[in-house]
Structures are given as structure tokens and as C-alpha cells.
N, C-alpha and C positions, 0 to 999 in steps of 0.2 A: 503494499500499500504506500503511496507517495504520500507526502506530507509537504506543508507550507515551505520549510527549510531547504526542501530538495530543488525549489525553484528561486535559489539565490545566486547571485554572481556578483564579482567586482566590478564597480564602475567608478572611474576617477571623475569627480564632480566637475571638473574642468571640460568634461565631454557634453554636461547638459546645457543645452541649447536656451539660453535666457531671452534670446532675440531671433526674429526671423531673419533668413537670407533676404536681400534686396528684390530678388527675382524669384517668384515662387516655383519655377520650373528648373532652378538650379540646383537642387538638393541631388544628392547621391542616392543610389539605388544598390543594396547587396541583394543578390539573386541567391537562394537557398534552393538549391533542387538535390534532396538527399545529402550526401556527403560532399555535393560538388558547391564551390563557392564562386561568385563571378562579381567583380566590382563593376556596376555600371552606373547610370545616371536615370533621373527619372524619365527623360526624353527617350530612353531606350525601352521605355515601358510597353511602347506600339509594336516594337520588334518582336515581342513575345504573342503578340496576338494572332489569331486565326478567323478566317471567315466564318460566320455562326456563332462566335463566343457572344455572351452578352455579360459588360461589366457594369456592375450595379453600384451606385452612389448612395449616400446617405444626404439627403438635402436638408435636413433639419437646420434652422438658423439660431446662431448663438443671440440671447438677449444679454443685455447688460445687467446681470441678476445680483451683483454686489452692490450694497448700498449701507451707508450709515443711518443709524436711528437712535432716537433718544428716549429713555424710558421716564417715568412720572418722578423720578429722581434727580434726573438731569445727567446720568451715567449714559454714555454713547456706546454703542453696540454696532459693530459689522456682520452683515447678514448676508449670506449668499444663496438665492433661491434654488432648488433643485428638481421639486417635483409639484406639478399642480393637480389640484384636486378638482377644481374648476376655474372659471375666470379671475374669481376673487380670491380663492383661498389655494395657497402654496405651503410647502415644506420648506423650510430654510435653516441651514445650518449656521451656528454662532458660538464663540468661544464662551464658555462660562453659561451657556444657554440655562442650565438648570438652575440659576440662582435668578432668572427671570419668571416671575409666579404668572400661572394662567390667569386670564382675565387682565395681565398688564395691557396698556396701551402705549404702543410705541409710535414716534413722530418722525417721521422722515423728513429730509432738509428742504422739501418745497412745502411743508405741513401737511402732507397726506398723512392718515394714520392708519396703524394695523393693531388690531386685537389678537393677543396670543389665546389660540382656542386649547392647544394641547402641547404636550411635551413629549417626545420619543427618545428613547436612549440613543439609538445612533441617527435619527432623524432630523433631531433638534427640535426647531419650532414649529407649530402649525399655526399659521398667521391668517387672518381674515382681513383685506384690504377695504378699506372705505373710500373707493374712487369709481370712477366710469370705465376708465381703461387703464390696467395696471401697465400695459407694454408702452403707453405714452408716458406713463409716470417713471419707469424704469430708464426710458430713453432720455430723459430730462436729468435723472440724479443719478443713475447706476453707472456703474463700471464694467467693464469686460472681465469676466471671473477667471484671470490668469492662474494655472495651477500653481500651488505655494513653491515648488521647488523651482520656479523662476527667480525668487527672490527678489522682487521687484514690483512697483505697483504699475497698474495698466496706464498705459499712455495713449494719447489720441490715434496713433497709428495703429494700435490693436483694434480699433472698432472696425477697419477693415481687414486687416491681415489677420485676425484671429476669426476668419470667417471664410467660407468656401466660396468660390466665384459663382456656384451654382446655388447658394442656399436660399431657401424660399418661406417655408412655414416656420413662424417663430415658436421656441419652445424648449432650446438646448442650454445646460448651464454649464458646457464645454464643448469646444470644438470636436466634431468628427475628423482627427487631425490628419489621417491619411490623404484626407481629399484638399489640403492647404496646398498639396504640391501642383495642383492641376490649374492650367489656363485655359481660356476658350479655345484657343489655337490647338492645345493639345488634346481636348476633347474631341474638336473636327477632325483631328488625326485619327482617334480610334475609329470613328464611322466610316474614314476614307479606307481604313484598313479591312472593313467589310464586318465589323463588329457593330453591336448594337449598345446602346445605353439606357438603362432605367435607374430612375432616380426614385429611390424608395425613402421611408420616414422612420427614424428612430429619435426620438428626444432625448438627449444624453442627459442622464441625471446621476444620482449617487451610486447606481449600480455597475455604471462602467468603470469609476475610477476609486471606489470606497478601498481601502486597505482590507487585506486579510489579517483579522487579529487571532485566529486560531490555528493551532498547529496540525489539527485535523480538518481536512480540506472538507469533509461533510458537514463540520460544526458552522460553517461559514453561510450566511444568509444573505443573498444577493438583494438589492433594492429593485422594484419594480420598475421598468421603463416603458414608455407607450410606444409604440409601432406600427406600422402600416403597409401592406403590399396589396394593391387594388386586384381585382380579377383581371384585369388588361394587363398589368404588369406581371401578375403570376403566369399568364399565358405566355408573355414572350421569355420569361425566365425558365419555363417548363419545356420550351422549344429550342432552348440553346444546345449548342455541342458541348460547350464547357462553359462555367458560370465564375466570372472573378469578382470578388468582393473587394471592393476599394473600403478597406477599414474595417476592424472589429466590431463596429455598430452596424454596419450591412450584414458583416457574417452572423451576428448574433441574430437579427432580424429573419435573414434567410434560414438559419437553422431552427429558429422558433417556429417559422411556418411548414419547414420540413416535418417537425414534430407534429404539428397540427395535419399534415398529411399523412402520416404513418398511423394517426389515431383513426382515418377514415375506413369505412369497410374497403376490403381489397378491390371491389368492382368500381370504386369510386375515387380511388387513389390518382394523383397525378403523376407526372413524371418527376417532379422534385419538390415543388411546394404547393400549398393550399394558400389561397388568399388569406390575409390575416388583418386584422384590426383591433388590437387588443394591448394590454401590458404584458411585459415579459419579464421574467427573472431567471432566466437560463443562464446556467454555469458550467462553463464548457472546460472540462479538464481530460488529461490523457485517458484513454479508455472509452471516450465520446464516439460515435459511430456518425459519422458525419453525412448529410443526406441531400445538401444542395451545392456546397462550394468547391469547387476543383483548386483554384488558385486564389491566394490573398494578399492582397498589398497593405503592408500596415506600418506604422511607426516603430521605432526601439521601444519597449516598454519597461516598467519600473521593476527591479529585482522583487520577488514573491508578490506580484502582483496577479488579479485573476486575468489580466491581459497577456501576460507572460505565460501565464497556465494555459490559456486557450492556444496560443501559436505553438506551444509546445505539443499539445493535443493535436494540431493540424499538421506540423512537420517532423516532430519527433522531438523528445525533450533533449538528448544527446545533440541531436542536430543543431538545434537551437542556441545550446551553451557554447556549442564550438563557432556558430555564426556570430554570436554575441562577443565571444573572444575575439573574432577576427574583426568585427566592427571596432572593439576599443583598440586593439592594436593598430589599426588603419585611420584611427581617430575619426570615425563616424560622430555625428551629432545625434543627441540622444534625446527623445519625448517629444513632447508636442510641437515645437518649432524646428526640430530635428530633421535628420535623414530618414528614409525608409528601406523596407525591404519587402523583396518580392517572393513569397513562398509558395512552394508547391505541395501538394497533399501527398503526405508520405507514401500512401498505398498506390497512387497513380504514377508512380516513378517507374 
């Protein structure tokens, strides 16, 4: 049985990217195909495509989900929203949230108020906002929710750069970062190579990045995140010769839809996925049987994270440890604003 410590690796802090490269498509791409490694560039991504492939992107748009609010005693709190229950009610992370009582009224810098409805051990505060349009309020007072490992405050440039060029529906509290490497020109080239593009949705929340605090993987509880693949999109995916997921959030949505497909009666099953529009808390670890995805493009992930567990399940734990050791030696840039890797499913080699 694997444990959380099995997914640890050494990472020099100087390889953590705190800022993006000037050009989106300037990133390096490490190709991992079993024991074979190749140092490439994101512009080489299209060379690995074949006619009939379907490339799946997550089109969720990041909201400026981090804001300051003052409680009734005058104390200031920084809150980061991560999961919506409806237009007015969201869960938000906050340091020392357990000292903020249920019923407390918090006031944002523009005067908007939010009432604390509930407290959760890992989810933070459940807040009900008193406003007509919360997204408009956040656009005015919020900051882009950069991950803490960047060790800097959000800057004006992050409003555009910590967002994919194809982002549409608002709802994520972190970027689907594998998509940050793509330009409109590169996406056009995907279609010129005979592949199709499908843009599905998963609103990134705490489930994607919450750290694993247990040594036993079975004891880790994933937070739910809302995702959607329409019937028309599922039809395109089910007719693909190969499915290439751009990012682990696309992967988790596709594999959630594959699980729904497997739950259907034999005579009603699709080739890969069923349409899906629900919350998912799928946790992919080695031993998982992939039903939808053949190739994964993803950034480099944190040690002992659910995302490193996912890529290890897909391409092999030993193979990923070897690939990450190579990336460290070659000084690839890690995490959200870093470089990427193209992974082939181990059983497909």
C-alpha cells in the first residue's frame, strides 16, 4: 500500500516560479513516455498530435477571490473564497477562522457585508453576502488568489496572466495552470493539425490544491468541485481516436464522466464518457483505471500533493520521480507559473 510519504521529492526553492515568463508559449515541455524523456518546448505540443485527436481544455475563469474584511471588533481578515453554494453563499478560507463566531458580520473595503453562517474544519467560513452581484464586488475589491508558494502579493499583471486566453465562465479560485501556456495561435495550430478542441468546465476550488494531511491516502477527503461536460461535448470526446487532457482539472472532469459512464447499464454505455454536470470529489491515485484520457499535459506539482499522486497514477510513480529529478537537474520552472510536461499513459506505451 502506498502512503503520502511515497510521493515526496526534493525541490530546490529557487525552481519555484514566482512570476510568469513574458510570453505564454515560451515555456519548456518535458515529454515523459515510459522511461524515455525528451526536453521540448510547448510549441512542440502540436507535433505530438494526430488527426482524430481531441484536446480537452478547462475554460473556467479565475475570480479575484481574495479580499480583506473587517469584523465587528475592527480586526482585519484576509479571506479567499473557494466554493459556491449559490450566487450569494460561498465558503472561504481565512487564517484563525475558528476565532470568528457564527453570526459575525464582516465588512469588505467597499462597504459590502457578509454574515458568517457556519464554520468548517477544512473549508473555513461559510459566508452569505449582502449584495446584488458578488462577482462585481470582487472585481472591484478582490485580488487574484495566487498560491502561497509564490510568496508575493498579486500584481496588476496577474489579472490577465493568471488566466487562460480562452477562460469564460466565472468560478475558479485558482487557475487551471496547464492552459496558461496556450496562445490563440497555438490553439489554431491544434486544429490545423487535424485535432479537435473541446472546452469543458471545472471550477477550481479547494479539492485541486488542498494538501494531504494524512499518511494513509484512504483517509484524505477531497473537497468537491463543480464540473460539466455537455452531451454535445461528450459526443465529440467519445468519437476521438485519442483524448489529450490539458491540465489535471480537465483530467478529473473527464475521469469523473468516465466513472458515470461505467455506472450505466452495458447497453447504454458510451465509448469513453457520459455527459456530466455535477460536483466531483474524485481522488486519483496509483491503481486507478483510467477510462477517458490517453495523454496529459500538466505543470509540475508539489511534493506529496494529490496532483503528483494523479500524474503518478497516470504515467507511473517511478517514471514521474525520475522525470521530476531530470526536471530539477535541468532547472525546469515549477508550479503554477512554471513549465509543463506531456505525459503518456503508462499502459498505452
